[in-house]
Backbone bond lengths (Angstrom), bond angles and torsions (degrees), N, CA, C in turn:
res aa  C-N    CA-C-N  psi(-1)  N-CA   C-N-CA  omega(-1)  CA-C   N-CA-C  phi
1 M - - - 1.467 - - 1.504 108.82 -
2 K 1.221 118.62 139.77 1.522 131.44 177.96 1.376 111.89 -114.21
3 L 1.414 112.72 125.07 1.511 119.13 177.88 1.401 111.78 -117.03
4 A 1.324 116.34 150.15 1.478 122.40 -179.03 1.566 103.33 -127.80
5 V 1.372 117.48 117.33 1.491 122.22 -177.49 1.552 104.34 -102.62
6 Y 1.342 115.82 123.93 1.399 129.17 176.42 1.397 117.36 -122.66
7 G 1.309 116.24 166.96 1.515 121.15 178.18 1.419 115.17 157.40
8 K 1.318 125.19 170.98 1.396 128.30 179.06 1.489 109.39 -61.19
9 G 1.305 113.91 147.84 1.401 121.34 178.70 1.553 111.49 -58.92
10 G 1.337 113.34 129.08 1.602 118.30 177.36 1.477 108.93 85.91
11 I 1.246 119.39 6.46 1.551 119.03 -177.06 1.371 110.26 -80.66
12 G 1.303 126.18 -8.58 1.572 124.94 175.21 1.557 108.90 106.47
13 K 1.335 123.70 21.63 1.453 126.30 -177.63 1.520 109.50 -58.29
14 S 1.413 116.88 -49.86 1.515 118.56 -172.21 1.534 111.10 -67.69
15 T 1.381 117.23 -34.66 1.517 122.48 176.66 1.594 109.41 -61.70
16 I 1.370 106.41 -49.38 1.496 109.98 -178.01 1.492 110.02 -65.08
17 S 1.370 116.60 -42.12 1.469 115.10 -178.49 1.526 112.06 -65.14
18 C 1.249 123.35 -38.91 1.509 123.76 179.65 1.368 108.18 -59.86
19 N 1.367 118.10 -48.25 1.454 119.17 -174.11 1.650 110.19 -74.92
20 L 1.278 118.30 -26.83 1.409 120.50 178.97 1.583 107.33 -75.96
21 S 1.289 116.39 -30.82 1.519 116.17 174.66 1.475 110.29 -68.67
22 I 1.343 114.48 -41.65 1.557 113.20 178.80 1.572 107.68 -64.34
23 A 1.334 120.06 -39.88 1.454 120.87 -176.97 1.618 109.40 -63.30
24 L 1.298 114.23 -37.99 1.433 115.65 178.47 1.612 112.26 -70.36
25 A 1.288 116.47 -41.41 1.473 120.96 164.79 1.525 117.14 -52.19
26 R 1.354 111.45 -41.39 1.468 112.28 174.15 1.501 114.94 -65.64
27 R 1.301 115.87 -20.14 1.573 119.39 172.32 1.446 112.79 -90.01
28 G 1.242 117.57 11.51 1.545 114.77 172.39 1.426 114.54 98.11
29 Q 1.419 123.07 8.04 1.388 124.63 -173.36 1.591 107.82 -96.78
30 K 1.263 110.82 144.40 1.599 119.48 168.44 1.449 102.92 -85.31
31 V 1.381 115.15 120.52 1.397 122.58 -173.96 1.427 114.83 -123.80
32 L 1.429 117.89 137.41 1.477 124.47 171.24 1.431 109.15 -122.36
33 Q 1.353 118.45 123.37 1.448 121.20 175.82 1.648 106.69 -104.81
34 I 1.292 111.77 130.32 1.434 121.62 179.37 1.612 112.80 -112.74
35 G 1.215 114.40 110.39 1.451 122.63 179.07 1.414 107.60 -69.13
36 C 1.248 125.82 129.87 1.534 126.14 174.57 1.459 109.90 -121.69
37 D 1.320 117.56 61.04 1.437 119.94 -176.05 1.592 106.06 -144.93
38 P 1.308 122.01 133.09 1.411 121.89 173.82 1.455 119.73 -58.70
39 K 1.370 120.24 -11.84 1.419 126.12 175.82 1.514 106.20 -80.10
40 H 1.352 119.09 -12.37 1.543 123.79 -178.79 1.490 112.75 40.18
41 D 1.376 121.83 45.76 1.407 126.14 176.81 1.540 115.44 -117.55
42 S 1.240 112.36 8.64 1.608 119.19 179.22 1.435 109.79 -53.85
43 T 1.416 124.47 -42.86 1.267 128.50 -167.88 1.602 118.46 -98.65
44 F 1.436 112.08 3.94 1.420 122.75 -167.02 1.537 106.80 -60.72
45 T 1.423 121.22 -36.77 1.401 113.52 -174.54 1.584 112.33 -81.70
46 L 1.294 115.12 -9.03 1.480 124.99 176.61 1.570 109.87 -79.25
47 T 1.424 110.77 -43.75 1.468 119.09 -172.48 1.485 115.90 -104.83
48 S 1.288 115.70 -19.44 1.477 124.95 -173.35 1.487 115.22 66.33
49 F 1.387 119.17 17.35 1.431 120.35 175.84 1.467 102.92 -158.15
50 L 1.389 114.73 163.81 1.563 117.34 179.26 1.565 105.32 -91.96
51 I 1.343 109.29 119.87 1.383 118.80 -172.92 1.409 112.02 -80.55
52 P 1.415 129.91 155.10 1.470 123.81 175.76 1.520 112.36 -65.07
53 T 1.344 112.10 149.76 1.497 114.68 -174.04 1.437 108.00 -95.60
54 I 1.438 111.29 162.38 1.420 119.10 179.27 1.435 115.56 -63.33
55 I 1.244 119.54 -35.34 1.484 130.10 178.85 1.469 110.75 -63.52
56 D 1.376 113.44 -49.98 1.498 120.16 -178.18 1.579 112.46 -66.85
57 T 1.328 112.89 -32.52 1.461 117.36 176.47 1.485 111.81 -71.39
58 L 1.285 113.91 -43.39 1.481 114.61 177.57 1.508 111.69 -66.00
59 Q 1.241 119.43 -37.34 1.505 123.22 175.99 1.527 107.62 -56.97
60 A 1.336 114.08 -46.23 1.506 117.48 -174.23 1.551 114.18 -64.39
61 K 1.336 107.55 -32.55 1.630 117.12 173.88 1.555 115.24 -87.58
62 D 1.296 116.28 9.13 1.533 117.44 -178.10 1.539 111.90 57.77
63 Y 1.364 110.64 31.96 1.636 119.72 178.63 1.474 107.02 53.30
64 H 1.341 116.51 39.01 1.415 121.95 163.58 1.458 112.17 -88.79
65 Y 1.373 119.30 85.00 1.448 119.59 -174.60 1.528 117.33 -55.24
66 E 1.262 115.44 -31.18 1.443 113.51 173.77 1.437 122.66 -67.96
67 D 1.475 113.48 -8.87 1.469 119.01 169.19 1.504 119.66 -86.03
68 V 1.306 110.35 -4.52 1.439 115.37 -173.65 1.483 111.01 -99.21
69 W 1.389 124.86 137.92 1.383 130.54 -170.67 1.494 105.75 -118.31
70 P 1.360 117.52 147.89 1.559 117.07 -179.94 1.580 111.32 -47.74
71 E 1.238 117.55 -40.81 1.599 120.38 -171.42 1.435 104.05 -70.92
72 D 1.380 124.18 -18.53 1.615 116.38 175.52 1.496 112.90 -74.94
73 V 1.280 121.33 -18.75 1.475 124.42 -177.05 1.492 115.92 -125.26
74 I 1.288 120.20 -23.42 1.474 125.55 -177.42 1.584 116.44 -100.66
75 Y 1.189 117.83 111.49 1.478 119.39 -175.01 1.517 112.67 -114.47
76 R 1.346 109.45 142.24 1.528 116.74 179.39 1.476 109.34 -83.23
77 G 1.336 112.32 129.50 1.610 118.23 179.11 1.495 104.28 -115.98
78 H 1.372 112.19 -174.00 1.458 121.82 -175.60 1.509 113.77 -52.26
79 A 1.309 121.51 139.19 1.449 124.04 174.22 1.446 111.39 71.10
80 G 1.441 117.37 12.01 1.435 117.42 -179.69 1.455 118.31 84.04
81 V 1.492 115.65 2.13 1.430 118.01 173.75 1.596 110.56 -58.92
82 H 1.231 125.81 134.51 1.455 126.90 174.28 1.602 106.04 -94.83
83 C 1.330 106.15 147.45 1.563 113.08 -168.49 1.431 109.19 -134.85
84 V 1.399 116.37 131.62 1.448 123.98 168.11 1.481 109.25 -133.03
85 E 1.413 112.11 142.10 1.426 117.95 173.75 1.528 109.26 -114.26
86 A 1.378 113.19 126.70 1.551 115.19 -176.62 1.434 111.10 -69.39
87 G 1.431 113.29 -37.82 1.392 116.39 -172.51 1.605 108.94 85.63
88 G 1.344 111.85 -155.66 1.485 109.39 -176.52 1.622 108.05 -171.25
89 P 1.269 118.82 176.17 1.523 123.01 176.49 1.551 104.83 -75.53
90 P 1.377 110.89 170.63 1.478 118.85 178.92 1.552 102.25 -67.17
91 A 1.329 115.74 159.08 1.471 122.47 178.62 1.481 108.61 -57.28
92 G 1.311 115.14 134.87 1.479 122.49 172.83 1.493 109.78 72.46
93 A 1.339 126.03 12.54 1.298 124.91 175.52 1.549 116.87 -143.53
94 G 1.276 127.38 146.22 1.367 125.67 175.87 1.507 113.32 85.38
95 C 1.408 117.26 -174.18 1.453 122.56 -171.98 1.598 108.47 -128.65
96 G 1.287 116.70 130.43 1.594 118.71 176.79 1.497 102.78 -65.82
97 G 1.257 120.39 -36.63 1.582 122.75 -174.44 1.479 107.37 -56.17
98 Y 1.336 113.09 -47.91 1.571 118.85 -174.96 1.508 108.92 -59.34
99 V 1.316 121.59 -37.70 1.434 127.16 -177.88 1.612 106.44 -70.45
100 V 1.181 118.74 -38.87 1.353 118.10 -176.39 1.659 107.61 -70.11
101 G 1.341 111.47 -44.98 1.562 113.55 172.17 1.498 115.86 -52.62
102 E 1.420 113.39 -43.52 1.424 117.90 -177.44 1.576 109.83 -65.39
103 T 1.338 117.73 -33.21 1.473 126.41 179.50 1.493 106.65 -64.74
104 V 1.293 113.72 -56.82 1.608 115.13 -178.73 1.630 107.92 -58.30
105 K 1.397 116.37 -49.06 1.439 115.40 174.84 1.489 119.61 -50.02
106 L 1.309 115.47 -37.17 1.436 120.38 -175.36 1.643 105.18 -76.69
107 L 1.266 118.22 -45.08 1.467 127.24 174.88 1.521 111.41 -48.51
108 K 1.349 111.90 -46.87 1.511 117.55 179.69 1.453 109.22 -69.79
109 E 1.362 119.63 -40.08 1.459 120.04 178.21 1.473 113.36 -59.41
110 L 1.305 117.33 -35.92 1.517 125.54 177.38 1.504 112.96 -83.41
111 N 1.382 117.37 8.91 1.469 121.84 -178.87 1.549 111.87 51.46
112 A 1.339 114.95 34.90 1.478 120.92 -179.97 1.538 112.61 -104.38
113 F 1.311 115.85 -28.03 1.477 120.13 -173.36 1.555 115.60 -54.19
114 Y 1.368 111.87 -36.57 1.573 113.37 -176.22 1.480 112.37 -110.51
115 E 1.468 119.83 19.64 1.307 126.05 176.66 1.598 114.22 -83.05
116 Y 1.377 113.62 -14.86 1.505 113.95 -170.66 1.442 110.76 -107.35
117 D 1.314 117.38 149.38 1.540 123.25 171.03 1.451 110.04 -63.90
118 I 1.276 118.10 -41.61 1.506 126.50 -173.79 1.489 108.25 -132.50
119 I 1.397 112.23 129.37 1.510 117.02 169.57 1.568 105.98 -127.70
120 L 1.271 111.85 118.42 1.534 120.80 -171.76 1.551 108.19 -108.50
121 F 1.266 115.27 116.18 1.455 123.13 170.22 1.510 115.06 -84.75
122 D 1.269 121.66 113.88 1.488 123.37 174.80 1.540 110.26 -93.97
123 V 1.238 120.02 102.40 1.412 128.40 -172.64 1.453 119.82 -93.54
124 L 1.307 122.42 134.44 1.433 125.12 -174.01 1.608 105.94 -73.77
125 G 1.373 111.67 142.60 1.419 129.37 161.60 1.564 114.72 41.42
126 D 1.252 115.58 -156.11 1.493 124.98 -175.05 1.507 111.52 -76.71
127 V 1.232 121.70 154.72 1.490 128.74 174.16 1.586 107.15 -83.96
128 V 1.346 114.05 100.34 1.499 119.49 173.43 1.438 117.06 -112.10
129 C 1.212 115.91 -9.68 1.553 117.96 168.51 1.490 112.04 -156.40
130 G 1.375 118.27 -179.90 1.509 116.38 -175.93 1.326 114.59 -63.51
131 G 1.372 119.56 -29.18 1.520 117.99 -176.65 1.533 113.76 -62.38
132 F 1.336 115.32 -38.31 1.535 120.79 175.71 1.473 108.16 -65.33
133 A 1.277 119.12 -31.69 1.458 122.44 -176.92 1.437 108.65 -82.75
134 A 1.222 128.06 -10.49 1.472 126.34 -179.13 1.527 120.73 -48.37
135 P 1.343 118.32 -41.39 1.433 116.66 177.26 1.589 113.10 -54.29
136 L 1.460 117.05 -36.66 1.436 122.95 176.68 1.473 116.72 -51.32
137 N 1.512 113.20 -24.28 1.468 111.96 177.65 1.479 112.28 -73.08
138 Y 1.237 121.18 -8.84 1.630 123.12 -173.89 1.565 107.05 -112.58
139 A 1.414 119.98 -12.92 1.425 124.63 -169.96 1.402 112.51 -86.95
140 D 1.450 112.38 147.80 1.368 118.46 172.08 1.573 108.49 -92.24
141 Y 1.328 113.68 -35.09 1.445 123.61 -174.73 1.571 109.32 -131.19
142 C 1.394 119.76 138.31 1.458 120.31 167.65 1.538 105.81 -110.60
143 L 1.383 110.82 138.51 1.476 120.53 176.64 1.537 105.46 -109.73
144 I 1.256 119.75 132.33 1.507 120.31 174.52 1.552 112.03 -110.03
145 V 1.356 119.38 127.11 1.328 124.33 179.06 1.562 108.03 -97.46
146 T 1.309 122.36 132.13 1.435 123.70 -175.51 1.529 104.00 -148.15
147 D 1.411 117.34 163.65 1.445 119.18 164.91 1.586 106.70 -112.48
148 N 1.282 116.76 -162.43 1.399 122.89 -179.24 1.522 117.40 -86.05
149 G 1.339 114.90 14.02 1.309 117.19 -174.45 1.553 119.12 -107.55
150 F 1.288 127.92 170.51 1.253 134.11 -171.47 1.600 108.23 -63.94
151 D 1.303 116.21 -58.15 1.575 122.67 -167.78 1.654 102.28 -59.38
152 A 1.293 118.54 -44.01 1.412 116.66 -168.49 1.553 109.34 -74.84
153 L 1.353 120.49 -31.20 1.533 124.83 168.86 1.346 110.19 -70.80
154 F 1.340 129.95 -36.71 1.376 130.70 167.31 1.448 117.19 -47.41
155 A 1.474 111.02 -51.64 1.520 119.62 172.97 1.469 110.11 -59.03
156 A 1.394 117.79 -50.89 1.445 119.30 178.91 1.423 116.16 -51.99
157 N 1.344 116.79 -40.52 1.407 116.75 177.89 1.488 123.13 -64.45
158 R 1.493 112.13 -25.60 1.348 121.84 170.39 1.435 113.82 -69.11
159 I 1.350 111.89 -49.54 1.542 115.88 173.75 1.481 113.12 -55.72
160 V 1.318 122.57 -34.28 1.378 126.01 168.07 1.428 116.40 -51.59
161 A 1.254 115.97 -47.76 1.478 122.84 175.24 1.523 114.28 -62.61
162 S 1.303 118.13 -35.16 1.442 122.49 171.75 1.519 113.61 -64.22
163 V 1.301 111.66 -49.51 1.489 114.89 178.28 1.547 112.22 -56.53
164 R 1.463 116.51 -44.71 1.527 117.48 177.79 1.444 108.54 -60.28
165 E 1.407 122.28 -40.97 1.462 120.05 178.89 1.452 115.68 -64.64
166 K 1.280 112.08 -44.98 1.513 113.32 -178.68 1.589 116.16 -69.31
167 A 1.395 112.89 -29.18 1.286 114.56 175.96 1.558 118.57 -62.78
168 R 1.286 111.49 -8.65 1.591 115.90 179.22 1.477 106.10 -71.76
169 S 1.295 120.24 -23.95 1.463 116.81 -167.59 1.575 109.79 -111.08
170 H 1.270 115.01 -17.32 1.550 115.34 174.24 1.529 106.73 -156.79
171 R 1.383 113.12 171.65 1.395 121.17 -176.57 1.501 114.81 -71.53
172 L 1.196 121.09 67.77 1.425 127.88 177.12 1.476 112.14 -98.51
173 R 1.364 118.16 126.69 1.398 121.12 179.53 1.522 112.70 -126.19
174 L 1.232 120.09 155.43 1.569 125.28 176.60 1.534 100.46 -88.07
175 A 1.306 119.61 122.31 1.469 120.02 176.02 1.582 107.27 -78.67
176 G 1.336 115.65 -37.30 1.370 117.65 177.05 1.566 113.17 152.91
177 L 1.281 113.65 -174.75 1.467 123.06 -177.82 1.612 109.81 -90.98
178 I 1.343 118.36 150.73 1.383 122.55 167.37 1.502 108.97 -125.26
179 G 1.321 116.84 103.94 1.430 116.49 172.52 1.520 115.79 -65.77
180 N 1.330 115.45 141.00 1.510 115.27 -174.85 1.488 107.38 -141.65
181 R 1.357 112.99 140.48 1.484 124.01 172.13 1.480 109.88 55.53
182 T 1.243 119.61 51.07 1.494 128.00 -179.17 1.411 120.60 -136.70
183 L 1.252 126.58 127.27 1.458 126.47 -177.94 1.600 108.27 -89.09
184 Q 1.305 118.69 -13.78 1.517 121.00 -179.92 1.701 104.65 -129.58
185 R 1.242 105.97 163.34 1.530 113.37 175.94 1.464 114.48 -142.49
186 D 1.219 116.99 22.55 1.560 121.13 177.03 1.396 118.13 -57.36
187 L 1.393 114.48 -40.85 1.505 114.97 178.09 1.490 112.71 -73.70
188 I 1.388 112.43 -36.56 1.515 114.39 177.28 1.394 106.26 -60.18
189 D 1.301 123.67 -46.37 1.476 124.44 -172.43 1.591 104.75 -68.79
190 K 1.269 122.92 -38.88 1.549 123.66 176.27 1.556 108.07 -60.94
191 Y 1.313 116.80 -39.87 1.528 117.06 179.18 1.334 115.10 -64.85
192 V 1.410 119.94 -46.23 1.497 122.79 -177.79 1.358 112.52 -75.26
193 E 1.361 124.70 -20.60 1.330 133.84 171.21 1.598 110.22 -55.37
194 H 1.361 113.17 -43.62 1.440 118.51 178.40 1.405 119.20 -102.55
195 C 1.354 117.50 -7.48 1.498 124.90 172.14 1.490 101.92 -135.27
196 P 1.353 120.21 88.39 1.393 119.80 -172.28 1.399 119.30 -66.41
197 M 1.364 119.28 133.51 1.444 122.52 175.56 1.551 104.49 -166.77
198 P 1.299 119.47 162.12 1.370 122.57 -179.25 1.615 111.07 -76.86
199 V 1.377 111.31 149.45 1.486 114.83 173.24 1.569 101.48 -109.35
200 L 1.274 117.46 119.01 1.406 123.71 -168.03 1.554 109.14 -81.82
201 E 1.311 118.87 -37.08 1.384 128.16 178.90 1.502 112.18 -168.76
202 V 1.372 119.15 157.02 1.384 121.34 170.04 1.512 106.61 -131.92
203 L 1.383 112.48 113.65 1.495 120.30 -176.45 1.493 102.61 -87.46
204 P 1.399 119.22 134.78 1.450 121.11 173.73 1.535 111.34 -78.50
205 L 1.264 120.49 177.42 1.356 131.69 178.74 1.569 108.98 -72.11
206 I 1.330 120.51 99.42 1.474 119.76 -170.25 1.494 108.40 -125.41
207 E 1.236 117.26 113.36 1.505 124.67 -175.70 1.536 112.97 -55.21
208 D 1.300 114.39 -31.63 1.562 116.27 -178.88 1.471 107.78 -68.95
209 I 1.282 123.73 -29.59 1.427 126.60 177.91 1.457 113.77 -66.04
210 R 1.321 115.33 -40.92 1.497 123.69 175.62 1.423 108.82 -72.54
211 I 1.246 123.61 -35.65 1.496 123.64 177.70 1.545 113.01 -75.40
212 S 1.241 114.52 -25.44 1.468 115.10 173.92 1.494 114.99 -66.13
213 R 1.326 115.45 -38.65 1.444 120.60 170.02 1.407 117.54 -57.69
214 V 1.310 114.23 -45.85 1.540 122.26 175.09 1.492 110.04 -60.29
215 K 1.300 121.99 -39.80 1.379 124.79 -175.62 1.626 114.04 -80.29
216 G 1.414 111.00 -13.18 1.455 110.69 -178.05 1.547 112.11 81.40
217 Q 1.313 121.81 22.62 1.477 126.80 -175.29 1.468 106.63 -133.07
218 T 1.272 113.02 150.40 1.494 122.53 174.48 1.508 107.81 -84.85
219 I 1.337 115.43 160.02 1.494 125.68 -178.17 1.551 105.86 -58.52
220 F 1.393 111.10 -38.07 1.496 113.08 -179.81 1.567 115.31 -66.60
221 E 1.274 119.87 -28.75 1.467 123.99 173.67 1.468 110.08 -70.63
222 L 1.471 115.53 -44.11 1.383 114.24 178.81 1.504 115.08 -63.86
223 A 1.346 113.58 -34.13 1.468 119.55 -179.52 1.516 116.23 -63.72
224 E 1.359 111.70 -18.48 1.517 112.03 173.45 1.421 117.28 -67.06
225 S 1.319 114.31 -23.49 1.457 114.85 -179.07 1.646 110.35 -110.73
226 N 1.316 114.27 -0.88 1.517 124.71 -179.54 1.422 109.96 -145.34
227 S 1.261 113.25 95.97 1.523 122.36 -175.66 1.512 108.82 -61.52
228 E 1.279 122.07 -30.21 1.489 125.66 179.10 1.609 113.16 -53.20
229 L 1.294 111.99 -23.01 1.450 114.22 -174.95 1.611 108.20 -89.05
230 N 1.275 116.98 -0.75 1.521 120.36 174.88 1.546 110.13 -50.46
231 D 1.446 114.14 -40.72 1.361 116.58 -169.63 1.588 106.45 -70.38
232 V 1.320 114.53 -30.96 1.422 110.37 175.63 1.557 118.66 -71.36
233 C 1.345 110.05 -26.86 1.519 113.17 177.02 1.479 108.51 -72.11
234 D 1.336 118.55 -23.88 1.514 115.30 172.60 1.474 122.17 -61.24
235 F 1.338 113.59 -23.88 1.487 119.94 171.65 1.519 110.52 -54.69
236 Y 1.362 109.21 -50.76 1.694 117.04 -172.77 1.493 104.82 -76.42
237 L 1.356 122.70 -33.01 1.483 117.58 177.82 1.521 111.22 -68.42
238 N 1.296 116.10 -30.94 1.407 119.41 177.95 1.428 117.64 -68.33
239 I 1.404 115.17 -35.61 1.343 121.91 166.25 1.463 122.39 -59.06
240 A 1.460 106.00 -41.47 1.581 117.49 -176.01 1.544 104.22 -69.61
241 D 1.297 115.48 -41.05 1.641 117.65 -174.55 1.536 103.75 -64.77
242 Q 1.335 120.64 -43.09 1.441 117.49 175.89 1.513 119.88 -53.85
243 L 1.353 115.59 -42.85 1.368 124.14 -177.97 1.527 109.55 -76.51
244 L 1.310 120.24 -33.45 1.444 120.74 176.40 1.538 111.02 -70.56
245 S 1.371 120.30 -12.97 1.280 120.16 175.54 1.451 120.91 -81.47
246 N 1.377 111.33 3.10 1.531 124.21 178.24 1.528 107.20 61.78
247 P 1.286 117.31 59.29 1.511 119.48 -175.45 1.653 107.65 -59.85
248 E 1.272 114.68 156.12 1.448 120.81 176.20 1.620 107.58 -65.08
249 G 1.365 116.83 -43.32 1.356 117.22 -170.99 1.501 115.09 67.84
250 V 1.421 113.33 175.65 1.396 115.70 -172.58 1.514 111.67 -130.92
251 V 1.279 126.78 155.98 1.466 126.81 159.78 1.489 107.15 -108.07
252 P 1.351 114.98 97.38 1.495 121.24 -167.78 1.468 107.93 -76.45
253 T 1.210 116.90 172.99 1.587 124.90 172.76 1.615 102.00 -127.27
254 E 1.351 111.01 119.04 1.494 117.39 -175.98 1.501 110.37 -69.27
255 L 1.216 117.59 160.11 1.443 125.44 173.18 1.470 107.49 -82.94
256 L 1.257 122.74 149.41 1.422 126.29 167.23 1.477 113.57 -68.15
257 D 1.342 119.38 148.58 1.428 121.40 -174.44 1.435 116.80 -53.22
258 G 1.260 117.01 -42.56 1.459 127.81 175.19 1.516 107.90 -57.43
259 E 1.359 114.34 -50.26 1.475 115.24 -175.96 1.612 113.50 -64.97
260 L 1.209 113.65 -36.12 1.495 121.55 176.30 1.571 108.69 -64.68
261 F 1.228 120.40 -51.40 1.450 121.42 173.80 1.458 109.67 -52.92
262 S 1.237 121.12 -54.40 1.465 123.51 -174.57 1.424 110.06 -60.42
263 L 1.377 122.23 -51.20 1.454 127.49 -178.37 1.502 111.32 -52.51
264 L 1.334 114.17 -53.18 1.582 116.22 -173.62 1.444 112.59 -79.29
265 S 1.373 115.18 -32.60 1.558 114.21 175.20 1.454 112.20 -67.38
266 D 1.365 117.36 -44.12 1.493 119.52 -175.75 1.480 111.50 -65.05
267 F 1.433 113.66 -38.44 1.508 119.82 -176.37 1.567 104.48 -67.05
268 Y 1.281 114.98 -45.00 1.548 115.96 179.26 1.576 111.54 -61.34
269 L 1.303 115.81 -45.05 1.455 114.68 -177.75 1.671 114.30 -67.87
270 N 1.316 109.48 -34.20 1.498 115.59 175.89 1.509 111.21 -68.91
271 T 1.259 115.59 -42.35 1.464 118.44 176.83 1.451 113.89 -67.54
272 T 1.396 120.46 -37.91 1.377 121.60 167.17 1.401 122.35 -56.99
273 T 1.331 111.88 -45.37 1.485 121.26 179.65 1.649 108.90 -64.73
274 T 1.264 119.01 -40.52 1.337 122.46 -179.14 1.516 109.12 -66.84
275 E 1.315 117.10 -46.49 1.431 123.26 178.78 1.620 109.00 -58.05
276 K 1.313 118.23 -38.30 1.352 121.91 -177.42 1.535 111.69 -67.77
277 V 1.374 111.56 -44.49 1.478 118.53 176.67 1.503 111.94 -61.71
278 Q 1.294 119.89 -33.28 1.468 123.94 177.02 1.443 111.05 -67.67
279 D 1.470 116.06 -46.51 1.397 123.50 -177.05 1.562 104.48 -63.30
280 D 1.293 125.96 -45.14 1.413 127.45 -174.63 1.475 108.06 -67.45
281 F 1.307 123.58 -32.23 1.498 127.75 -179.47 1.637 106.05 -71.89
282 L 1.328 115.18 -37.57 1.460 119.13 -175.26 1.624 106.50 -72.26
283 M 1.353 119.63 -22.34 1.487 122.33 -178.43 1.504 108.52 -85.89
284 I 1.309 121.44 -6.80 1.485 121.19 -174.84 1.545 106.96 -78.10
C-alpha cells in the first residue's frame, strides 16, 4: 500500500507521518517513509538527524545509479521504519516532481520500491502545480491533514481537486481527512457535509506532540518512559487500523473557490450571530 500525505504547509504532516509510520510498523507492516520536501526533515523524528537526500547522493555519484547502494540512501529509524529523503532542487530552480520521480526510479533500481508493505510519501505544502502532485502518481490513497480553519481547508480543497484529476489515470482514492491540532471540528464537519469524505481522526491540540517534534522523537518513543502518552498513541493506531482495513476511499469532487468561501464564511457568521444572541440572553 502506498500513501501520500498532503496538507497546508506547517499543518503537522511530518509529525503525523512519522507517528503513523510507527503505528503501521507496530501493526506488523514493513514501512518506508519518503520525505518529499527540500527541507529534508520529514524523517527527523524517526532518525533524530537529517539524513542525506537522494538528490544529493545522486549528484555526488554523477547520477551513476549503479554506484549507489541501499545503505547510501535508506536509513533505519525508530521501530524499524526505513527512511528516505528525496530532497529537492535549489531554491527558485528546478521541479520537486522531478526529484520525486528520480527517487522512485532509484528505489526501483535498488529493488527496494516493492519490498515494503507500506510506502508513505510525506509531501510539502499545498498542491500548486503538477510537480507537487507527483507522489499521487504512485499512491493508492491520499491522506489530507487539516485543522479547523479556513486556510487549511482551502488547501485541502485544492488537494481534493488533484486527487480527482489523478484518479482518472489510476486507482487513486482519498482515504480521508485527519484533523490536527484543533479543539473544535465544526468547520471540518461543514466542509465534509458538502464535499463528502471520511474523517479518519481528529487530534486535539496536545503540547506533548509539539514537544516530541522539537526533541526529535516520536510520541511512541516518549510513551516508553511516560505511559500517560499511550492514549495519544491510540490516535495514530486508530488511523493505521482504518488504513489496513483497505477502505474503499472516495474520489471526491472539490468545491469551487467561491462556494468554499461562501460556505465557511456564512457558517462562521451564522454561528457567531447565534452565539451572540445566546450570550445576550444569558445576560438578561
